[in-house]
Backbone as CSV, one residue per row, in Angstrom:
resi,resn,N_x,N_y,N_z,CA_x,CA_y,CA_z,C_x,C_y,C_z
1,MET,-26.715,-74.796,109.365,-26.178,-74.120,109.635,-25.061,-73.948,111.367
2,LYS,-23.866,-74.111,110.644,-23.004,-74.468,112.154,-22.399,-72.912,112.074
3,VAL,-23.108,-72.129,112.994,-22.384,-71.021,113.779,-22.417,-70.859,114.888
4,TRP,-21.541,-70.994,116.289,-21.867,-71.854,117.502,-21.604,-70.204,118.242
5,LEU,-23.111,-69.461,118.850,-23.193,-68.266,119.288,-23.183,-68.744,120.780
6,ASN,-22.486,-67.505,121.810,-22.005,-67.905,122.929,-22.854,-66.680,123.424
7,MET,-22.252,-66.148,124.786,-22.854,-64.803,125.696,-22.191,-64.375,125.092
8,ASP,-21.553,-64.105,124.691,-20.485,-62.546,123.811,-21.436,-62.510,122.707
9,ASP,-21.861,-63.272,122.057,-23.075,-63.060,121.259,-24.486,-62.425,120.890
10,TYR,-24.455,-62.440,122.605,-25.945,-61.991,122.500,-26.002,-60.799,123.034
11,PRO,-27.512,-60.176,121.602,-26.806,-58.206,122.213,-27.398,-58.349,123.364
12,ARG,-26.512,-56.935,123.916,-27.009,-56.680,125.114,-27.783,-55.583,125.683
13,GLN,-29.047,-54.820,124.278,-30.003,-53.972,124.833,-30.953,-55.180,124.938
14,ALA,-30.676,-56.869,124.143,-31.633,-58.098,124.570,-31.645,-58.649,126.342
15,PHE,-30.234,-58.305,125.904,-29.937,-59.404,127.541,-30.216,-59.169,128.643
16,ASN,-30.208,-57.345,128.534,-30.356,-56.293,129.906,-31.984,-56.334,129.588
17,LYS,-32.353,-56.436,128.817,-34.213,-56.501,129.160,-34.436,-57.684,129.177
18,GLY,-33.771,-58.566,129.106,-34.078,-60.115,129.839,-35.080,-61.049,128.754
19,ILE,-34.630,-60.352,127.242,-35.295,-60.479,126.150,-35.053,-62.336,125.689
20,SER,-36.082,-62.377,125.030,-35.207,-64.522,124.638,-35.735,-64.030,123.106
21,GLY,-35.246,-65.056,122.206,-36.284,-64.892,120.910,-35.704,-66.042,119.895
22,TYR,-35.483,-65.143,118.277,-34.240,-65.986,117.208,-34.261,-65.194,116.278
23,ALA,-33.484,-65.745,115.638,-33.172,-64.985,114.462,-33.362,-66.353,113.451
24,VAL,-33.774,-65.717,111.652,-33.585,-67.134,110.643,-32.834,-65.769,109.870
25,THR,-31.587,-66.412,109.507,-30.364,-65.340,108.517,-30.065,-66.728,107.605
26,THR,-30.335,-65.694,106.101,-29.317,-66.687,105.346,-27.856,-66.178,104.651
27,LEU,-27.151,-67.736,104.891,-26.069,-67.657,104.631,-25.588,-68.217,102.811
28,LEU,-24.337,-67.018,101.933,-24.242,-67.406,100.913,-22.783,-68.065,101.434
29,ILE,-22.867,-69.017,100.739,-21.539,-69.613,101.020,-20.827,-70.103,99.621
30,ASP,-19.342,-69.108,99.583,-19.097,-69.662,98.196,-18.291,-70.663,97.741
31,PRO,-17.624,-70.350,96.650,-16.677,-71.943,96.137,-15.762,-72.883,96.777
32,THR,-15.227,-71.427,97.816,-14.005,-72.019,99.118,-14.728,-72.681,99.820
33,GLY,-15.774,-72.213,100.087,-15.988,-72.607,101.551,-16.553,-71.380,102.824
34,GLU,-16.601,-70.289,102.031,-16.220,-69.553,103.099,-17.265,-68.320,102.912
35,VAL,-18.296,-67.631,103.852,-18.632,-66.657,104.129,-18.815,-65.715,103.259
36,GLU,-19.537,-65.375,102.005,-19.687,-64.320,101.870,-20.744,-63.016,102.228
37,SER,-22.264,-64.095,102.803,-23.050,-62.503,103.047,-23.282,-63.811,103.908
38,CYS,-24.387,-62.282,104.517,-25.300,-62.668,106.007,-26.977,-62.065,105.599
39,GLU,-27.860,-62.483,105.401,-29.000,-61.519,105.150,-29.765,-62.301,106.238
40,VAL,-30.207,-60.990,107.392,-31.545,-60.870,107.631,-33.046,-61.876,107.504
41,VAL,-33.647,-62.508,107.513,-35.170,-62.997,106.608,-35.189,-62.593,107.840
42,LEU,-35.326,-62.805,109.436,-36.595,-62.200,110.137,-35.779,-62.286,112.044
43,SER,-36.228,-61.437,113.036,-34.991,-61.417,113.376,-36.914,-61.087,114.928
44,GLU,-36.997,-62.179,115.926,-38.569,-62.028,116.425,-37.975,-61.918,117.976
45,LYS,-38.985,-61.291,118.121,-38.711,-60.483,119.826,-37.820,-59.395,120.061
46,HIS,-36.442,-59.377,119.120,-35.646,-58.327,119.397,-35.089,-58.064,118.206
47,PRO,-34.899,-56.706,117.592,-34.632,-56.708,116.122,-32.837,-56.429,116.222
48,ALA,-32.097,-56.752,117.189,-31.013,-57.007,117.064,-30.417,-58.383,117.548
49,PHE,-31.739,-60.128,116.959,-30.813,-61.036,116.838,-30.189,-60.987,115.830
50,GLY,-31.241,-60.889,114.575,-30.615,-61.099,113.780,-29.174,-60.829,113.073
51,PRO,-29.127,-59.132,113.425,-27.552,-58.515,112.816,-26.617,-58.985,114.199
52,ALA,-27.219,-59.625,114.999,-26.079,-60.349,115.846,-25.554,-61.741,115.681
53,VAL,-26.549,-62.378,114.380,-25.260,-63.264,114.030,-24.696,-62.918,113.261
54,CYS,-25.511,-61.948,111.979,-24.256,-62.109,111.066,-23.232,-61.306,111.558
55,ALA,-23.362,-60.426,112.614,-22.089,-59.865,113.334,-21.234,-61.442,113.572
56,ALA,-21.548,-62.540,114.542,-20.948,-63.429,114.450,-19.816,-63.961,113.767
57,VAL,-21.107,-63.816,112.500,-20.148,-65.031,111.172,-19.253,-64.556,110.774
58,ALA,-18.944,-63.008,110.566,-18.159,-61.852,110.087,-16.806,-61.770,111.231
59,ARG,-17.532,-61.814,112.194,-16.019,-62.645,113.253,-15.619,-63.758,113.430
60,LYS,-16.330,-64.662,113.447,-15.782,-66.181,113.866,-15.590,-66.328,112.538
61,LYS,-15.336,-66.157,111.252,-15.172,-66.389,109.744,-15.154,-67.686,110.395
62,PRO,-16.558,-69.008,109.519,-16.972,-69.699,110.144,-16.431,-71.014,108.314
63,HIS,-15.979,-72.489,107.853,-15.543,-72.505,107.009,-16.552,-73.624,106.810
64,TYR,-17.158,-73.554,105.797,-17.744,-74.738,105.678,-17.420,-75.976,104.551
65,ARG,-17.880,-77.265,103.900,-17.160,-77.975,102.645,-17.851,-76.912,101.832
66,PRO,-18.000,-76.369,100.906,-18.128,-76.104,99.626,-19.555,-76.616,98.658
67,ALA,-20.907,-76.086,98.427,-21.230,-77.333,97.314,-20.977,-77.861,95.929
68,THR,-21.218,-78.627,96.117,-20.742,-78.867,94.126,-22.562,-79.014,93.991
69,ASP,-22.145,-79.151,92.402,-22.655,-78.718,91.215,-22.647,-80.672,90.823
70,GLY,-23.302,-81.232,90.034,-23.213,-82.656,89.382,-22.403,-83.606,89.094
71,SER,-21.154,-82.522,88.600,-20.045,-83.001,88.491,-18.694,-83.322,89.401
72,GLY,-19.611,-82.392,90.563,-18.488,-82.626,92.389,-17.483,-81.251,91.781
73,ALA,-17.591,-79.942,91.488,-16.777,-78.986,90.643,-17.924,-78.260,91.654
74,PRO,-16.879,-77.699,92.369,-17.320,-77.080,93.619,-18.287,-74.755,93.231
75,ILE,-19.099,-75.300,93.962,-20.237,-73.618,93.499,-20.943,-73.220,94.643
76,TYR,-21.840,-71.582,94.535,-21.922,-71.475,95.712,-23.035,-72.151,96.311
77,GLY,-23.329,-71.811,97.455,-24.489,-72.851,98.754,-25.474,-71.290,98.801
78,VAL,-26.062,-72.067,99.541,-26.963,-71.372,100.308,-27.586,-71.901,101.647
79,VAL,-26.982,-71.257,102.656,-27.852,-71.871,103.852,-28.745,-71.204,104.518
80,ARG,-30.160,-71.619,105.227,-30.733,-71.089,106.238,-30.887,-71.562,107.223
81,GLY,-31.126,-70.671,108.131,-30.828,-71.340,109.794,-31.418,-70.788,110.795
82,ILE,-31.654,-71.456,111.986,-32.407,-70.421,112.673,-31.500,-70.867,114.531
83,SER,-31.566,-69.517,114.530,-30.096,-68.918,115.955,-31.308,-68.928,117.158
84,ASN,-30.864,-69.866,117.713,-31.926,-68.982,119.402,-30.472,-68.551,119.926
85,PHE,-31.860,-67.095,120.720,-31.349,-66.580,121.728,-32.014,-66.481,123.145
86,SER,-31.342,-67.552,124.273,-32.485,-67.694,125.241,-31.829,-67.056,126.855
87,MET,-32.301,-66.600,127.655,-31.573,-66.092,128.825,-30.688,-67.512,129.442
88,PRO,-29.470,-67.202,130.129,-29.123,-67.808,130.775,-29.808,-68.773,132.091
89,ALA,-30.689,-68.166,132.758,-31.438,-68.465,134.115,-32.557,-69.142,133.599
90,MET,-33.067,-68.968,132.249,-34.291,-70.240,131.598,-33.366,-71.033,131.300
91,SER,-34.530,-72.078,131.592,-34.038,-73.347,130.935,-33.625,-73.406,129.449
92,ARG,-33.520,-74.520,129.554,-33.011,-74.575,128.031,-34.231,-74.547,127.188
93,PRO,-34.728,-73.703,126.054,-36.324,-74.102,125.034,-36.836,-75.097,124.900
94,GLN,-37.675,-75.327,125.361,-38.562,-76.834,124.369,-38.599,-76.934,122.921
95,ALA,-38.361,-77.895,122.418,-38.165,-78.181,121.357,-39.590,-77.002,120.443
96,SER,-40.768,-77.313,120.833,-42.351,-76.445,120.655,-41.834,-74.957,120.268
97,SER,-40.692,-74.405,121.571,-41.109,-73.354,121.402,-39.738,-72.449,120.558
98,VAL,-38.892,-73.441,119.272,-37.877,-72.822,118.951,-38.497,-73.956,117.361
99,PRO,-39.082,-72.107,116.421,-39.998,-72.720,115.748,-38.895,-73.277,114.755
100,LYS,-39.297,-74.286,113.934,-38.913,-74.575,112.736,-39.001,-73.570,111.565
101,LEU,-38.223,-74.087,110.128,-38.222,-73.214,108.227,-39.785,-73.781,108.169
102,ALA,-40.107,-73.065,107.847,-41.343,-73.247,106.297,-40.634,-73.850,106.048
103,PRO,-41.705,-74.684,105.354,-41.246,-75.820,103.679,-41.014,-75.370,102.343
104,THR,-40.392,-74.948,101.580,-40.560,-74.939,100.728,-41.880,-74.835,99.786
105,ALA,-41.723,-75.818,99.642,-43.495,-76.407,99.229,-44.225,-77.447,99.991
106,VAL,-45.666,-77.471,100.091,-46.610,-78.319,100.832,-47.524,-78.957,99.518
107,LEU,-47.168,-79.974,99.597,-48.436,-81.281,99.231,-49.401,-82.046,99.244
108,ARG,-50.239,-81.952,99.019,-51.293,-83.285,99.711,-51.285,-84.416,98.534
109,VAL,-51.326,-85.401,99.543,-51.252,-87.001,98.660,-52.542,-87.571,98.731
110,SER,-52.940,-88.519,98.877,-54.280,-89.523,99.461,-54.219,-90.024,100.314
111,LYS,-52.262,-90.776,100.271,-52.244,-91.057,101.414,-50.537,-91.300,101.485
112,LEU,-49.562,-91.199,102.690,-47.694,-91.620,102.818,-47.839,-92.951,102.694
113,PRO,-46.464,-93.316,102.657,-46.001,-94.341,103.016,-45.906,-95.513,104.053
114,SER,-46.675,-96.467,104.338,-46.617,-97.274,105.657,-45.545,-96.625,106.400
115,GLY,-45.714,-96.175,108.020,-45.571,-95.867,109.023,-45.498,-94.808,109.004
116,ALA,-44.868,-93.941,107.663,-44.562,-92.077,107.983,-46.526,-92.047,108.692
117,SER,-46.405,-90.743,109.185,-47.295,-89.738,109.724,-47.358,-88.521,108.975
118,SER,-48.146,-87.975,108.527,-48.699,-86.699,108.519,-48.258,-85.378,109.311
119,PRO,-47.748,-84.507,109.232,-47.084,-84.274,107.875,-45.356,-84.867,107.974
120,LEU,-45.635,-85.082,106.736,-43.816,-85.775,106.316,-43.427,-84.754,105.370
121,ASP,-42.098,-84.258,105.829,-41.035,-83.561,105.196,-40.369,-84.320,104.861
122,ILE,-39.817,-83.885,103.395,-39.038,-84.668,102.675,-37.599,-83.297,102.442
123,GLU,-36.142,-84.040,102.194,-35.492,-83.058,102.352,-35.192,-82.934,101.030
124,VAL,-34.923,-82.287,100.383,-34.076,-82.436,98.823,-32.964,-81.346,98.610
125,VAL,-32.092,-81.692,97.758,-31.336,-80.609,97.267,-31.240,-80.037,96.081
126,GLY,-31.296,-79.209,95.801,-31.518,-78.243,94.530,-30.460,-77.343,93.652
127,LEU,-29.939,-77.719,92.314,-29.498,-76.706,91.635,-30.236,-75.894,91.121
128,PHE,-29.000,-74.539,91.357,-29.964,-73.125,90.457,-29.162,-73.036,89.768
129,ASP,-29.637,-72.438,88.422,-29.044,-71.490,87.710,-28.439,-70.548,87.564
130,ASP,-27.897,-69.761,87.032,-27.603,-68.464,87.494,-29.011,-67.733,86.917
131,SER,-30.211,-68.308,86.457,-31.618,-67.312,86.815,-32.072,-67.467,87.482
132,GLY,-31.389,-68.770,88.127,-32.537,-69.379,89.556,-33.914,-70.350,89.551
133,SER,-33.703,-70.961,87.952,-34.060,-72.060,88.000,-33.205,-72.888,88.054
134,LEU,-34.441,-74.132,88.491,-34.015,-75.724,89.493,-33.421,-76.270,87.988
135,GLU,-32.143,-76.856,88.210,-31.540,-77.339,87.520,-31.553,-79.143,87.208
136,GLN,-31.309,-78.863,88.495,-30.832,-80.348,89.126,-31.941,-80.349,90.431
137,CYS,-32.209,-81.417,90.635,-32.899,-82.259,91.899,-32.551,-83.214,92.800
138,ALA,-32.103,-83.097,93.701,-31.825,-84.702,94.303,-32.655,-84.734,95.984
139,LEU,-32.615,-86.207,96.395,-32.945,-86.664,97.632,-31.845,-86.492,98.297
140,SER,-32.163,-85.938,99.599,-31.062,-85.915,100.383,-30.786,-86.930,101.144
141,ALA,-29.566,-87.625,101.851,-29.341,-88.525,102.507,-30.628,-88.932,103.295
142,GLU,-30.934,-87.551,103.888,-31.760,-87.480,105.766,-33.009,-88.499,105.098
143,SER,-33.590,-88.485,103.852,-34.604,-88.235,103.157,-34.627,-89.728,102.299
144,ALA,-33.150,-90.261,102.423,-33.492,-91.196,101.331,-34.358,-92.555,101.962
145,ALA,-34.446,-93.059,102.589,-36.189,-94.167,103.151,-37.014,-93.673,102.086
146,TYR,-37.440,-92.618,101.592,-38.652,-91.940,100.891,-38.250,-91.913,99.448
147,ALA,-37.553,-92.617,98.309,-36.924,-91.773,97.095,-38.353,-91.754,96.176
148,GLN,-39.953,-92.186,96.645,-40.943,-92.030,96.144,-41.167,-90.926,95.909
149,LEU,-41.571,-90.365,97.053,-41.904,-89.417,97.698,-40.548,-87.980,96.830
150,GLY,-39.434,-88.491,96.482,-38.427,-87.507,96.816,-38.343,-86.839,95.151
151,LYS,-38.934,-88.266,94.858,-38.851,-88.039,92.728,-39.718,-86.881,92.906
152,ILE,-41.375,-87.336,93.603,-42.357,-86.700,93.730,-42.283,-85.026,93.724
153,ALA,-41.471,-84.868,94.911,-41.263,-83.488,95.347,-40.145,-83.000,94.156
154,CYS,-38.858,-83.539,93.640,-38.204,-82.734,92.813,-39.225,-82.783,91.184
155,GLU,-40.282,-83.347,91.250,-40.795,-83.337,89.244,-41.552,-81.630,89.988
156,GLN,-42.324,-82.269,91.113,-43.253,-80.859,91.282,-42.624,-79.388,91.238
157,LEU,-41.544,-79.410,92.734,-40.311,-78.320,92.356,-40.069,-77.673,91.238
158,ARG,-39.181,-78.452,90.192,-39.331,-78.222,88.731,-40.552,-77.466,88.051
159,VAL,-41.789,-77.856,88.095,-42.952,-77.034,88.022,-43.791,-75.931,88.230
160,GLY,-42.974,-76.154,89.674,-44.129,-75.201,90.653,-42.684,-73.820,91.403
161,LEU,-41.512,-74.071,91.065,-41.053,-73.087,92.166,-40.307,-71.721,91.643
162,ASN,-41.174,-71.068,91.960,-39.858,-69.571,91.345,-39.377,-69.147,92.041
163,SER,-38.323,-69.195,91.910,-37.008,-68.967,92.805,-36.001,-67.549,91.577
164,GLN,-36.074,-66.604,92.399,-34.999,-64.974,92.238,-33.470,-65.822,92.242
165,PRO,-32.801,-64.668,90.961,-31.010,-64.995,90.948,-30.925,-64.781,92.506
166,VAL,-29.462,-65.653,92.651,-28.940,-65.412,93.832,-27.366,-64.400,93.648
167,LEU,-27.153,-63.229,93.514,-25.815,-62.680,93.574,-24.663,-62.333,94.173
168,GLY,-23.836,-62.905,94.008,-22.673,-62.754,94.447,-22.419,-61.469,94.438
169,LYS,-21.235,-61.424,95.261,-20.865,-60.096,95.437,-19.975,-59.076,94.890
170,ASP,-19.978,-59.762,94.180,-19.274,-58.438,92.350,-21.212,-58.555,92.070
171,GLY,-21.681,-58.667,92.352,-23.176,-58.378,91.793,-23.915,-59.116,90.369
172,LYS,-23.175,-60.314,90.118,-23.548,-61.047,89.062,-23.534,-62.260,89.848
173,ALA,-24.966,-63.009,88.633,-25.766,-63.730,88.618,-25.544,-65.637,89.256
174,VAL,-25.531,-65.833,90.582,-24.299,-67.651,90.260,-24.596,-68.783,90.449
175,ARG,-24.891,-69.581,89.848,-25.367,-70.895,90.027,-24.864,-71.693,91.796
176,TYR,-25.301,-71.664,92.198,-25.768,-71.995,93.660,-26.777,-73.120,94.018
177,ALA,-26.535,-74.286,94.755,-27.503,-75.253,95.569,-27.636,-74.959,96.722
178,THR,-28.978,-75.657,97.316,-29.793,-75.289,98.769,-30.623,-76.511,99.176
179,GLN,-30.355,-76.823,99.958,-31.259,-77.649,100.759,-32.810,-76.968,100.690
180,LEU,-34.121,-77.722,100.064,-34.938,-77.565,100.187,-35.821,-78.694,101.360
181,THR,-36.743,-78.354,101.954,-38.245,-79.355,102.459,-39.159,-78.813,101.627
182,VAL,-40.050,-79.630,101.167,-41.312,-80.389,100.738,-42.436,-81.253,101.707
183,ARG,-43.024,-80.493,102.296,-44.121,-80.984,103.090,-44.974,-82.071,102.551
184,PHE,-45.552,-83.343,102.597,-46.436,-83.368,102.574,-47.463,-84.294,103.090
185,GLU,-48.809,-84.034,102.820,-49.739,-83.977,103.871,-50.874,-84.961,102.996
186,ALA,-51.402,-85.753,104.073,-52.037,-87.150,104.248,-53.597,-86.367,103.338
187,SER,-54.303,-86.219,102.754,-54.990,-85.528,102.510,-56.609,-86.035,103.658
188,ASP,-56.283,-87.734,104.004,-57.191,-88.180,105.293,-56.977,-87.988,106.428
189,SER,-55.412,-87.535,106.641,-55.490,-86.555,108.142,-56.266,-85.187,108.603
C-alpha cells in the first residue's frame, strides 16, 4: 500500500506523549483506481494511528492502478497494509519491530524446494466473485520461482478459504482481487 505518511499525519496525541506504533488498514480500490474506503483493522500502541492513516488517504487521494480480472477488465481491489509511526528522535525501526501481516493460510509440507528455508511465504493473487468465493487464483510475480507451491497454495485456498463478500459504497457486493499470502512450513524444521 503506497500512501506516503509524513509528520503532519502523525496523531498529535501520540506524538506529544512520545508514542510510536503502527496501524493495519484495508483499502477498497474501485475499478478506476480511486480509494473507495479505508478500514482500520488494528491500531497498535495508540488508538489514533489507524484513523490517522485513513484520514491521510482521504486527504491525499492516492490513485492506484486498478485490479483486473482474467480478461483484463478493471475490477475492485482490496489492499491490506501496515503503516509505521516512529518518533523522529528514534532511529528507524528495526525490521523485527515492524510486524508483518499474518498469512492467509499456513500449510505444512514434508519438505520445501532445494534452497528454500522454512517458513516460506508464497504470494498469490485471488479473484473473488460477489459472494466472496475464490473464482481464480494465480501465482504473483514475486513468487514466480515457486510455481509448484503456488499451484498447491491455490488448490488449498479453493477448498479451505472462507471469505466474506466485499461491499462497494452503494452497499452491493462486488467482484474483487487481492493478494494472499500462503505460508509453507516444512514438518522437518
